[in-house]
N, C-alpha and C positions, 0 to 999 in steps of 0.2 A: 384374485390370484389363486386361491384354493381351487376354484372351478377349473382354471386353466391347467393346473397341475394334474387334476384328476383326468381331464381330457387328454393330456399328453400321455399319462400312464396308460389310459385305456387305448389310445392310438397305438402305442408301442405294443401292448398286449395283442391287439387285433392283428397287427401286421406280422408279428412273430408267429402267431398261430397260423395265419394264412400261408406264410412262407414255409413253415414246418410241414403243413399238410401238403403243400405243393411238391415238396421233396419226398413225401410219403414217409417221414420220420415220425416215430411214436414219441410220446412224452417220455417214456422210459429211456429211449435212445438218447434224447436230449439231456435228460437228467444224468445219465451215466457219463456222458461226455463233459458235463459241467461238474461232476462229482458232488451232486446233491440228490436228495430223494425225489421220487416222482411227485410226491405231494408238494414239496417245495417248488418244483418246476411248474406244477399246475397253478400254484398261487402267483407265480411270476406271469404266466401266460394269461391268467384271467384278470390281472391288474390288482389283485388283492394285496400284493406287496410291490412297491416300486422297484424298478430295475436300476441298478447302479450303472454308471458308464462302463466300468470294468466288465460287469456281467453282460452288458449289451454288446461289447466288443467280442466277448467269448461266444455269445449266441450267434453273432454275425459270422464269425469264423466258421462255426459248425455248419451254418446254412450257406456258406460259400458266397457271402455278399460283403462288400466293403461297408464298414460301419457308416461311412459318409453317405453311401447310397441308401442305406437303411434309414438314416436320419432325413435324407432328402425326400424319401417316400412319405415319411411322417409329416414333414414340413409342407408337402404338397396337399396334405389333408385329403388323401384318397379315402374313399369309402369302400372297404372290401367286403 
C-alpha cells in the first residue's frame, strides 16, 4: 500500500509540473495563487509532501483543468 501511495503522489507531482510548464506558469505564480511559499509549492510539485484533495482542486482551477480530468490523467498512468 505504501508503494502505491508513493506512486500516486509522484504521479500527481509529475502531472502538475507538466501542466504548469505547458501553461508557462512559474512556481512563484502558482504559489502566489495558492497563498503559499514557493518552497512549499516546490515540495508539492516534487512529491515531497502529499497534496490534499482540496489543494489538488485549487491547483486544477489555476491550471484551468477540471479536477476529474486531472485525476483521469493520473488514473490512465500516462508517462510524461
